[in-house]
C-alpha positions as CSV (number, residue, x, y, z in Angstrom):
1,M,-21.0,-32.0,2.8
2,A,-18.0,-33.2,0.9
3,I,-14.7,-31.3,1.3
4,F,-13.5,-32.2,-2.2
5,G,-15.2,-33.7,-5.2
6,I,-15.6,-33.3,-8.9
7,T,-17.8,-30.2,-8.4
8,Q,-15.1,-28.5,-6.4
9,F,-12.4,-29.5,-9.0
10,L,-14.5,-28.0,-11.9
11,V,-15.2,-24.7,-10.1
12,A,-11.6,-24.4,-9.1
13,L,-10.6,-25.0,-12.8
14,L,-13.1,-22.4,-13.9
15,G,-11.9,-19.9,-11.3
16,V,-8.2,-20.4,-12.3
17,V,-9.0,-20.0,-16.1
18,V,-11.1,-16.9,-15.6
19,G,-8.6,-15.4,-13.1
20,I,-5.8,-15.9,-15.6
21,I,-7.8,-14.1,-18.3
22,F,-8.5,-11.2,-15.9
23,G,-4.9,-11.0,-14.9
24,A,-3.7,-11.1,-18.5
25,I,-5.9,-8.2,-19.6
26,P,-4.3,-4.8,-18.6
27,G,-6.6,-2.9,-16.4
28,M,-8.4,-6.0,-15.0
29,T,-7.3,-7.5,-11.6
30,A,-7.8,-10.5,-9.4
31,T,-9.9,-8.3,-7.1
32,M,-12.2,-7.4,-10.0
33,A,-12.6,-11.1,-10.9
34,V,-13.4,-12.1,-7.3
35,A,-15.8,-9.2,-6.9
36,I,-17.7,-10.0,-10.2
37,F,-18.0,-13.7,-9.3
38,L,-18.9,-13.2,-5.7
39,P,-22.7,-13.2,-6.4
40,L,-22.3,-16.8,-7.8
41,T,-21.4,-18.0,-4.3
42,Y,-25.1,-17.7,-3.4
43,A,-25.7,-20.8,-5.5
44,Y,-22.9,-22.8,-3.8
45,D,-22.1,-24.0,-0.3
46,L,-19.1,-22.4,1.4
47,N,-16.7,-25.3,0.5
48,T,-17.4,-25.0,-3.2
49,S,-17.4,-21.2,-3.0
50,I,-13.9,-21.3,-1.5
51,F,-12.6,-23.3,-4.4
52,L,-14.0,-20.9,-6.9
53,L,-12.8,-17.7,-5.2
54,L,-9.3,-19.0,-4.5
55,G,-9.1,-20.1,-8.1
56,L,-9.9,-16.6,-9.2
57,Y,-7.4,-15.2,-6.7
58,V,-4.5,-17.4,-7.7
59,G,-5.2,-17.2,-11.4
60,G,-5.6,-13.4,-11.3
61,I,-2.3,-12.9,-9.6
62,S,-0.4,-15.3,-11.9
63,G,-2.0,-14.1,-15.2
64,G,-0.4,-10.7,-14.9
65,L,3.0,-12.1,-16.0
66,I,1.7,-12.8,-19.6
67,P,1.4,-9.1,-20.8
68,A,4.3,-8.0,-18.5
69,I,6.6,-10.4,-20.3
70,L,5.2,-10.2,-23.9
71,I,4.3,-6.6,-24.3
72,N,5.9,-5.0,-21.2
73,I,2.5,-3.9,-19.8
74,P,1.9,-5.3,-16.2
75,G,-1.4,-7.2,-16.2
76,T,-1.7,-6.5,-12.4
77,P,0.2,-4.1,-10.0
78,S,2.1,-7.1,-8.5
79,S,3.6,-7.9,-11.9
80,I,5.4,-4.6,-12.3
81,T,8.9,-6.0,-11.8
82,T,8.1,-9.1,-13.9
83,G,8.5,-7.0,-17.1
84,F,11.9,-5.7,-16.0
85,D,13.6,-9.0,-17.0
86,G,10.8,-10.9,-18.7
87,H,10.3,-8.5,-21.5
88,P,14.0,-8.2,-22.5
89,M,14.0,-12.0,-22.7
90,A,11.0,-11.9,-25.0
91,K,12.7,-9.3,-27.2
92,R,15.7,-11.8,-27.5
93,G,13.2,-14.4,-28.8
94,E,12.9,-16.2,-25.5
95,A,9.2,-15.4,-24.8
96,E,8.2,-19.0,-24.2
97,R,11.2,-19.6,-22.0
98,A,10.5,-16.5,-19.9
99,L,6.8,-17.4,-19.5
100,K,7.6,-20.9,-18.4
101,I,10.2,-19.6,-15.9
102,G,7.7,-17.1,-14.5
103,I,4.9,-19.8,-14.3
104,T,7.2,-22.2,-12.5
105,A,8.4,-19.5,-10.1
106,S,4.7,-18.6,-9.5
107,L,4.0,-22.2,-8.5
108,L,7.0,-22.4,-6.2
109,G,6.0,-19.1,-4.5
110,G,2.4,-20.2,-4.1
111,I,3.4,-23.5,-2.6
112,F,5.9,-21.8,-0.2
113,S,3.1,-19.4,1.0
114,L,0.8,-22.3,1.4
115,V,3.3,-24.1,3.7
116,C,3.7,-20.9,5.7
117,L,-0.1,-20.5,6.0
118,W,-0.3,-24.1,7.2
119,L,2.6,-24.1,9.7
120,F,2.9,-20.5,10.9
121,T,-0.5,-18.8,10.8
122,P,-0.7,-18.3,14.6
123,P,2.9,-17.0,15.3
124,L,3.0,-14.9,12.1
125,A,-0.3,-13.4,12.9
126,R,1.0,-12.5,16.4
127,V,4.0,-10.8,14.9
128,A,1.8,-8.8,12.5
129,I,-0.7,-7.7,15.2
130,N,2.2,-6.4,17.3
131,F,3.3,-4.1,14.5
132,S,2.3,-0.6,15.5
133,A,1.8,2.4,13.1
134,V,5.5,3.1,13.7
135,E,6.8,-0.2,12.3
136,K,4.3,0.0,9.4
137,F,5.6,3.5,8.5
138,L,9.2,2.4,8.7
139,I,8.5,-0.7,6.5
140,I,7.0,1.6,3.8
141,L,9.9,4.0,4.2
142,F,12.2,1.0,3.6
143,A,10.2,0.1,0.5
144,L,10.7,3.6,-0.8
145,T,14.4,3.2,-0.7
146,I,13.9,0.7,-3.6
147,I,13.5,3.8,-5.7
148,A,17.2,4.6,-5.3
149,A,18.2,1.0,-6.0
150,L,16.1,0.8,-9.2
151,S,17.5,4.1,-10.5
152,K,21.1,2.9,-10.8
153,G,23.2,5.5,-12.7
154,N,20.2,7.9,-12.7
155,M,19.5,8.2,-9.0
156,I,18.6,11.9,-8.7
157,R,16.0,11.7,-11.4
158,G,14.6,8.4,-10.0
159,V,14.3,9.9,-6.4
160,F,12.7,13.0,-7.9
161,A,10.1,10.8,-9.7
162,G,9.5,8.8,-6.5
163,F,8.8,11.9,-4.4
164,L,6.6,13.2,-7.2
165,G,4.6,10.0,-7.0
166,V,4.2,10.4,-3.2
167,L,3.0,14.0,-3.8
168,V,0.4,12.9,-6.3
169,A,-0.8,10.1,-4.0
170,L,-1.6,12.8,-1.4
171,V,-4.1,14.5,-3.7
172,G,-7.6,14.3,-2.3
173,A,-9.4,14.4,1.0
174,F,-7.4,13.7,4.2
175,G,-9.1,11.0,6.2
176,D,-9.3,12.7,9.6
177,N,-10.8,16.0,8.7
178,N,-12.1,15.3,5.2
179,K,-10.5,18.5,3.9
180,L,-9.2,18.5,0.3
181,R,-5.6,19.2,-0.4
182,M,-3.9,20.4,-3.6
183,V,-7.2,20.2,-5.6
184,P,-8.6,23.0,-7.8
185,D,-12.2,23.9,-7.1
186,M,-13.5,22.5,-10.5
187,F,-12.1,19.0,-9.6
188,K,-13.2,18.8,-6.0
189,I,-15.9,16.2,-6.4
190,D,-13.9,14.0,-8.8
191,L,-10.8,14.0,-6.6
192,M,-12.4,13.5,-3.2
193,G,-10.9,10.0,-3.2
194,G,-7.7,11.0,-5.0
195,F,-6.4,9.2,-8.1
196,E,-7.2,5.5,-8.5
197,L,-4.2,3.1,-8.8
198,L,-5.6,1.3,-12.0
199,P,-5.8,4.4,-14.2
200,V,-2.3,5.6,-13.0
201,L,-0.8,2.1,-13.6
202,I,-2.1,1.4,-17.0
203,G,-1.7,5.1,-18.1
204,L,2.0,5.1,-17.2
205,F,2.8,1.6,-18.6
206,A,0.2,1.1,-21.3
207,I,-1.1,4.3,-22.8
208,S,2.3,6.0,-22.8
209,Q,3.7,3.0,-24.8
210,M,0.8,3.5,-27.2
211,F,1.9,7.1,-27.7
212,E,5.5,6.1,-28.2
213,Q,4.5,3.4,-30.7
214,A,2.2,5.9,-32.6
215,E,5.2,8.2,-32.9
216,I,7.4,5.7,-34.7
217,G,4.5,4.0,-36.6
218,M,2.8,0.6,-36.4
219,R,4.0,-1.0,-39.6
220,R,6.1,-3.6,-37.9
221,E,4.6,-7.1,-38.1
222,H,6.1,-8.8,-35.1
223,G,4.8,-7.2,-32.0
224,P,5.1,-3.9,-30.2
225,D,8.9,-3.9,-30.2
226,G,9.4,-4.7,-33.8
227,E,11.3,-7.7,-35.3
228,L,12.2,-10.0,-32.5
229,E,15.5,-11.9,-32.6
230,K,15.2,-15.6,-33.2
231,S,16.5,-17.8,-30.4
232,T,16.9,-21.6,-30.1
233,R,17.2,-21.4,-26.3
234,K,14.4,-23.3,-24.7
235,F,13.1,-23.6,-21.2
236,S,14.7,-26.2,-19.0
237,F,14.3,-26.8,-15.2
238,K,18.1,-26.3,-15.2
239,D,17.2,-22.6,-15.5
240,F,16.4,-22.8,-11.8
241,K,19.9,-24.1,-10.9
242,G,21.3,-21.9,-8.2
243,Q,18.0,-20.2,-7.7
244,L,16.9,-22.0,-4.5
245,V,18.0,-19.2,-2.1
246,N,16.4,-16.6,-4.4
247,V,13.1,-18.5,-4.5
248,I,13.0,-19.0,-0.7
249,R,14.0,-15.4,0.0
250,S,11.6,-13.8,-2.5
251,S,8.7,-16.1,-1.5
252,G,9.4,-15.4,2.1
253,I,9.3,-11.6,1.5
254,G,6.1,-12.0,-0.5
255,T,4.5,-14.1,2.3
256,F,5.6,-11.7,5.0
257,V,4.4,-8.6,3.1
258,G,1.1,-10.4,2.6
259,V,0.8,-10.8,6.4
260,L,1.0,-7.0,6.8
261,P,-2.5,-5.7,6.1
262,G,-2.7,-3.2,3.3
263,V,0.9,-3.2,2.0
264,G,0.0,-5.0,-1.2
265,G,1.5,-7.2,-3.9
266,S,3.3,-4.4,-5.7
267,A,5.4,-3.7,-2.6
268,A,6.1,-7.4,-2.2
269,S,7.5,-7.9,-5.7
270,L,9.4,-4.6,-5.5
271,L,11.0,-5.5,-2.1
272,A,11.9,-8.9,-3.3
273,Y,13.4,-7.6,-6.6
274,A,15.5,-5.0,-4.7
275,Q,16.9,-7.7,-2.3
276,T,17.6,-10.0,-5.2
277,K,19.6,-7.2,-6.8
278,N,21.4,-6.5,-3.5
279,F,22.5,-10.2,-3.1
280,S,23.1,-10.9,-6.8
281,K,26.6,-11.8,-8.0
282,K,25.9,-9.9,-11.2
283,P,23.5,-7.1,-10.3
284,E,24.3,-5.2,-13.5
285,E,22.5,-8.0,-15.5
286,L,19.1,-7.4,-13.7
287,G,16.8,-5.4,-15.9
288,K,18.4,-6.9,-19.0
289,G,16.8,-10.3,-19.1
290,A,18.2,-12.0,-16.0
291,V,16.5,-15.2,-14.9
292,E,17.0,-14.4,-11.2
293,G,15.0,-11.1,-11.5
294,L,12.1,-12.9,-13.2
295,V,12.1,-15.7,-10.6
296,S,12.3,-13.2,-7.8
297,S,9.3,-11.2,-9.0
298,E,6.9,-14.1,-9.7
299,S,7.8,-16.1,-6.6
300,A,7.2,-13.0,-4.4
301,N,3.8,-11.9,-5.9
302,N,2.5,-15.5,-5.6
303,G,3.9,-15.8,-2.2
304,L,1.5,-13.1,-1.3
305,T,-1.5,-15.3,-1.9
306,G,-1.0,-17.5,1.2
307,G,0.4,-14.6,3.2
308,A,-2.6,-12.4,2.7
309,L,-4.9,-15.1,4.0
310,I,-3.0,-15.3,7.4
311,P,-4.3,-12.0,8.9
312,L,-7.7,-12.6,7.3
313,L,-8.2,-16.0,8.9
314,S,-6.4,-15.3,12.2
315,L,-7.4,-11.7,12.9
316,G,-10.3,-10.9,10.6
317,I,-8.2,-8.3,8.8
318,P,-7.8,-8.6,5.0
319,G,-4.2,-8.7,3.9
320,D,-5.0,-7.0,0.5
321,S,-8.0,-5.8,-1.5
322,T,-8.8,-9.3,-2.9
323,T,-9.0,-10.9,0.6
324,A,-11.2,-8.0,1.6
325,V,-13.7,-9.2,-1.0
326,L,-13.3,-12.8,0.4
327,I,-14.6,-11.6,3.7
328,G,-17.9,-10.9,1.9
329,A,-18.0,-14.6,0.8
330,F,-17.6,-15.8,4.4
331,M,-20.3,-13.3,5.6
332,L,-22.7,-14.5,3.0
333,Q,-22.3,-18.0,4.5
334,G,-22.7,-16.8,8.1
335,I,-19.0,-17.4,9.0
336,Q,-17.1,-15.0,11.1
337,V,-13.4,-14.8,10.4
338,G,-11.1,-13.8,13.3
339,P,-8.9,-15.3,16.1
340,L,-11.3,-18.2,16.8
341,F,-11.9,-19.1,13.1
342,I,-9.6,-22.1,12.8
343,T,-10.5,-23.7,16.1
344,Q,-14.3,-23.3,15.5
345,N,-14.2,-24.2,11.8
346,P,-11.5,-26.9,11.4
347,D,-13.2,-28.4,8.3
348,I,-13.3,-25.0,6.5
349,W,-9.6,-24.5,7.4
350,N,-8.8,-27.8,5.7
351,V,-10.9,-26.8,2.7
352,I,-8.9,-23.6,2.3
353,L,-5.5,-25.5,2.4
354,I,-6.7,-28.1,-0.1
355,A,-8.2,-25.5,-2.4
356,L,-5.1,-23.3,-2.3
357,L,-2.9,-26.3,-3.2
358,L,-5.2,-27.4,-6.0
359,C,-5.5,-23.9,-7.5
360,N,-1.8,-23.5,-7.6
361,I,-1.4,-26.8,-9.3
362,L,-4.2,-26.1,-11.8
363,M,-2.6,-22.6,-12.5
364,F,0.6,-24.3,-13.4
365,V,-1.0,-26.9,-15.6
366,V,-3.3,-24.5,-17.4
367,M,-0.6,-22.0,-18.1
368,F,2.6,-24.1,-18.5
369,Y,1.6,-26.6,-21.2
370,P,-0.3,-24.4,-23.7
371,I,2.0,-21.4,-23.1
372,K,3.6,-22.1,-26.5
373,F,0.4,-20.9,-28.1
374,I,-0.2,-18.1,-25.6
375,S,3.3,-16.7,-26.4
376,K,2.2,-16.2,-30.0
377,I,0.5,-13.0,-28.9
378,I,3.9,-11.3,-29.4
379,N,3.5,-11.9,-33.2
380,I,0.2,-10.1,-33.5
381,P,0.7,-6.9,-35.5
382,P,0.6,-3.9,-33.2
383,A,-1.9,-2.1,-35.4
384,R,-4.4,-4.9,-34.5
385,L,-3.2,-5.6,-30.9
386,Y,-3.0,-2.1,-29.6
387,P,-6.6,-1.0,-30.3
388,V,-7.9,-4.0,-28.3
389,I,-5.5,-3.2,-25.4
390,I,-6.6,0.5,-25.5
391,I,-10.3,-0.6,-25.2
392,M,-9.5,-3.0,-22.4
393,C,-7.5,-0.2,-20.6
394,I,-10.4,2.2,-20.9
395,V,-12.9,-0.4,-19.7
396,G,-10.6,-1.2,-16.7
397,A,-10.2,2.5,-15.8
398,Y,-13.9,3.2,-16.2
399,T,-15.0,0.3,-14.0
400,S,-12.3,0.9,-11.3
401,R,-14.8,3.1,-9.4
402,S,-18.0,1.6,-10.8
403,G,-18.3,3.8,-13.8
404,N,-16.5,7.1,-13.2
405,M,-15.5,8.9,-16.4
406,F,-12.9,11.0,-14.5
407,D,-10.8,7.8,-14.2
408,V,-10.7,7.6,-18.0
409,W,-9.4,11.1,-18.2
410,S,-6.9,10.2,-15.5
411,L,-5.8,7.3,-17.7
412,L,-5.1,9.7,-20.5
413,L,-3.4,12.2,-18.2
414,F,-0.9,9.7,-16.8
415,G,-0.4,8.3,-20.3
416,I,0.8,11.7,-21.3
417,I,2.9,12.0,-18.1
418,G,4.5,8.6,-18.9
419,Y,5.2,9.7,-22.5
420,V,6.8,13.0,-21.3
421,F,8.9,11.1,-18.7
422,S,10.3,8.8,-21.4
423,K,11.3,11.9,-23.4
424,I,13.1,13.7,-20.6
425,G,14.7,10.6,-19.1
426,I,12.7,10.3,-15.9
427,P,11.9,6.6,-15.1
428,S,8.2,5.8,-14.6
429,A,8.7,2.9,-12.2
430,P,9.9,5.1,-9.2
431,F,6.9,7.4,-9.8
432,L,4.6,4.5,-9.5
433,I,6.3,3.1,-6.4
434,G,6.0,6.5,-4.7
435,F,2.3,6.7,-5.7
436,I,1.5,3.2,-4.5
437,L,3.2,3.8,-1.1
438,G,2.5,7.5,-0.6
439,G,-1.0,7.2,0.9
440,D,0.0,4.5,3.5
441,L,3.2,6.4,4.3
442,E,1.1,9.5,5.3
443,K,-1.6,7.4,7.1
444,Y,0.9,5.5,9.4
445,F,3.0,8.6,10.0
446,I,-0.1,10.5,11.3
447,D,-1.3,7.5,13.3
448,A,2.2,7.2,14.9
449,L,2.2,10.9,15.8
450,K,-1.3,10.7,17.3
451,G,-0.3,7.8,19.5
452,S,2.8,9.6,20.8
453,G,1.2,13.1,21.2
454,G,3.2,14.5,18.4
455,N,6.6,13.3,19.6
456,L,8.9,12.3,16.7
457,G,11.0,10.3,19.0
458,V,8.4,7.5,18.8
459,F,10.1,6.4,15.5
460,F,13.2,5.6,17.4
461,S,11.7,4.1,20.6
462,R,11.2,0.4,19.7
463,P,13.9,-2.2,19.1
464,I,12.2,-3.5,15.9
465,G,12.1,0.0,14.7
466,W,15.9,0.3,15.1
467,I,16.3,-2.9,13.1
468,I,14.2,-1.4,10.2
469,W,16.2,1.9,10.4
470,M,19.4,-0.1,10.0
471,L,17.9,-1.8,6.9
472,I,16.9,1.6,5.5
473,L,20.4,3.0,6.0
474,A,22.0,-0.1,4.5
475,S,19.7,0.1,1.5
476,I,20.5,3.8,0.9
477,A,24.2,3.3,1.3
478,Y,24.2,0.4,-1.2
479,A,22.1,2.4,-3.7
480,V,24.5,5.4,-3.5
481,W,27.5,3.1,-3.9
482,D,25.9,1.2,-6.8
483,N,24.9,4.5,-8.5
484,N,28.4,5.8,-8.3
485,K,29.8,2.5,-9.6
486,A,27.4,2.6,-12.6
487,K,28.4,6.2,-13.4
488,K,32.1,5.4,-13.4
489,A,31.5,2.4,-15.6
490,A,29.5,4.6,-18.0
491,E,32.3,7.1,-18.1
492,L,34.9,4.4,-18.9
493,A,32.7,2.9,-21.6
C-alpha cells in the first residue's frame, strides 16, 4: 500500500478545496465538512482517507479568513479575531493584501504546528495529561481576562457582556443531575442542550449586520461597507518584517491550546491576539488594520491543526470537535488511537505527517494565487450578496443539530441581540467569548470541587496553578492600565 501517490495528492487537493469552501461560507465549519465526507472513507484505504480528511480540516480552518476579512463575518469560530484587523484593511482598499497576509500566516502556523507534532508529541502529551480540572479551569479563567483587554476604553460594558455570555452558556441541562436551569417550561425540550455555538456566532456577527445594513439601505454598489477607498499598496513578503516573534508566539499558543482537549480554536486565536496586543509596541493600532493582529490570529488558528492531533494520536482524546470526527475514520479502518498508536503504526504516523505538510502547502497554493479573484467578492452589491449569506446562515443553523428549527429561531434571537448591542454600545465579541468559554468554565470548576471534596483551596494548591494565577493577575492589571490610558487619551482628544 503506497504511502503517497497521485491518488493521495488528488484527494488531498479535493479535501483542501472543499474545506476552503466550507470555511468561507458563514455557518459552515471544518467539522461539518469532515463529518459530511466521512462516509467516503469507506471507499478508500486508511492512507488515502487521511489525506482527504486532513485536507478538509486544514482547508476548513483556513477558509474562515475570507469572509472575516472581506465582509467582517467569521467563516469559522477560530477566525473571530481575523476580522478585527483584516476587515479594516479591506475597507482601506487592501483586501487582496490582507488576504495574502492571512494566507501566508496560516501556512506558517500550520508548518509550525506540524513541526511540534513531529518533535514533541510524547512530551507535550504528557504535559497535557497531567493537567487536572484545576489547571483547565484556570486556563479558561485566564482566557476570560481577554474580555477586559479587548474592551479598551469601554471595559465595564465589555466585562458585563462577557459575564452575560457566560450566563447564557449555562442555560440548559446540567450534566451531572440532568436538571434544567433558567429555562421556561415551554422551551424545556428545545433547550435541553442549551444554545448551539453556530446560531449564536452567526447571529451576533452576520444577522445583526444584516439588520444594520437594512436600516441604512442597500443601495451601495461596493460591498457591505459602502464605497471602499482605493489603495495602491500591494502584498509583499516584507509585510512580515519584524513578525518572526509574533508568528512563533502565536503559533505556539495555537499549538498548545490545541493540545488541551476541548478548549477550541476560538480560544487559541483570542489568547494569541491578546498576547500580541500585550507585547505590541503600538497596541493602539490593533483593531484598526494592523498587520501584526492579522498575523497573530491566522498563525494561531492554523497552529491548532497540528496541536489538536497530539492528544488524539497520543492519548486517544480529541483536541477539538473536528479531530473527534477523525476518530470515527480510524475506527472505520479498525485502528485504535491511544498511547501505543505511534509505536504500533509507524507507517500511518508517517502518512499523517506527510499529509499534513502537503495539505498546508496545497492550501497556500490554492488560496494565495487566485486570491485576486476571490477578493472581488467585496464588490458584489450587498442587495445580491446578503440574501445568499442569509440563506447559508439559516442552512448552517438548521443543520448544526441535524435539522432543529429551534436553532434557526436562536439565530434570529441572537441577531436581534447583536443589533441591540450595537445600538447601546455593548461589544459583541466579549459576549461571544463568555459564551464559548462559559460551559467549560462551569464543568472544570465542578470537577475540581468534586475532586477536593468541596475545598476551594484546591485552586491554590499546585505550583502550575500559581503560575496561571500570576498570568491572570498580570492580564487584569494590564487591562485596567490600558483602559485608563485609553480613557485619558479620549479626554484629551
